[in-house]
C-alpha positions in Angstrom: -33.8 -44.7 1.2 -34.8 -45.4 -2.8 -37.4 -42.4 -4.4 -40.1 -45.4 -6.3 -40.4 -43.7 -9.3 -41.2 -45.4 -12.9 -37.6 -46.5 -13.9 -36.1 -48.1 -11.1 -38.7 -48.9 -8.3 -41.9 -49.2 -10.3 -45.1 -49.4 -8.1 -47.2 -51.7 -8.6 -50.8 -53.0 -7.9 -52.9 -55.4 -6.7 -54.0 -57.6 -9.2 -51.1 -60.3 -9.6 -50.6 -62.4 -13.3 -49.6 -65.2 -13.9 -47.3 -66.4 -17.2 -46.2 -69.8 -17.7 -43.1 -70.4 -18.8 -43.8 -74.2 -20.1 -41.7 -77.9 -19.2 -38.5 -77.4 -17.6 -38.4 -81.2 -17.7 -39.4 -84.5 -15.5 -43.2 -82.9 -15.9 -42.6 -80.4 -14.3 -44.0 -77.0 -15.6 -42.8 -73.1 -14.2 -45.3 -70.2 -13.9 -44.1 -67.1 -12.6 -46.5 -64.9 -10.6 -45.8 -60.7 -10.8 -47.7 -57.5 -10.2 -48.9 -55.1 -12.8 -46.9 -51.7 -12.5 -49.6 -48.8 -11.9 -48.4 -45.6 -11.8 -51.5 -43.8 -10.9 -54.9 -44.1 -9.7 -58.2 -42.0 -9.1 -59.7 -40.8 -5.2 -63.4 -41.3 -4.8 -65.5 -38.6 -3.8 -63.8 -38.7 -0.1 -60.6 -38.3 -1.5 -59.7 -41.6 -1.0 -57.5 -44.0 -2.8 -59.1 -47.7 -3.9 -59.3 -50.0 -1.3 -57.6 -53.5 -1.6 -60.8 -55.2 -3.0 -60.4 -53.4 -5.9 -57.0 -55.2 -6.9 -56.4 -53.5 -10.2 -56.6 -49.9 -9.1 -55.0 -50.6 -5.3 -51.6 -48.7 -4.8 -49.1 -51.1 -3.3 -47.0 -48.7 -1.0 -44.7 -51.0 0.2 -42.1 -49.8 3.0 -38.7 -52.3 2.0 -38.3 -55.2 0.2 -35.5 -58.0 1.0 -33.7 -57.6 -2.9 -30.3 -59.8 -3.7 -30.1 -60.0 0.5 -30.5 -56.8 1.7 -33.3 -54.1 2.8 -34.1 -52.1 0.4 -36.2 -48.6 1.9 -38.3 -46.9 -0.2 -39.8 -43.4 0.2 -42.3 -41.9 -2.6 -43.3 -38.6 -3.9 -47.2 -38.3 -4.1 -48.8 -35.7 -7.2 -52.5 -35.0 -7.2 -54.4 -33.1 -9.6 -58.1 -31.5 -8.8 -61.0 -31.6 -10.9 -60.2 -28.0 -12.0 -56.0 -29.2 -12.8 -54.8 -27.8 -9.4 -52.0 -29.7 -8.4 -50.8 -30.7 -4.6 -46.9 -32.3 -4.1 -45.7 -34.8 -0.8 -42.3 -35.1 -1.2 -40.5 -37.9 1.2 -43.5 -40.0 2.0 -41.6 -43.0 3.9 -44.4 -45.3 5.2 -43.8 -46.9 8.2 -45.7 -49.5 11.4 -48.4 -46.6 11.7 -49.4 -46.9 7.9 -50.6 -50.9 8.1 -53.9 -51.6 9.8 -55.8 -54.0 11.4 -58.5 -54.1 8.8 -57.5 -53.3 5.7 -60.9 -52.8 4.0 -60.9 -49.7 6.4 -59.6 -46.6 5.2 -57.1 -45.2 7.7 -55.6 -41.3 7.8 -52.4 -41.8 6.4 -51.1 -38.3 3.8 -53.1 -35.5 2.9 -52.4 -33.9 -0.2 -53.5 -30.0 -0.3 -54.4 -29.0 -4.1 -52.2 -26.0 -5.0 -49.1 -26.9 -1.9 -45.7 -28.5 -2.3 -44.7 -29.7 1.1 -42.5 -32.2 2.6 -44.0 -35.3 4.6 -43.4 -35.2 8.1 -41.2 -37.5 9.8 
């Protein structure tokens, strides 16, 4: 399991941007596509993070990625800071099939962070 952090496996948002790398010959050009790194987001008054229609501020939480011919699985640490500065932390968050929702625009319960508490996510 690989912890997503700001160095090795950076979290990303849903906003995609393209970089035109120019001609590679024979009238063919190459375009590279990336997602922007995103390390934090803000919740609304209900405590929910942005839904996918807010592509710039939605954090992509991947269960795994296929890299170099192998499956690389991820875990996450979620740190929430309340308006008064109180912090809540949940470690070893491991997304799985229950996280996927039929309608991506309808929020569902995934992880609840309690301010003033530090705990390990249930497996």
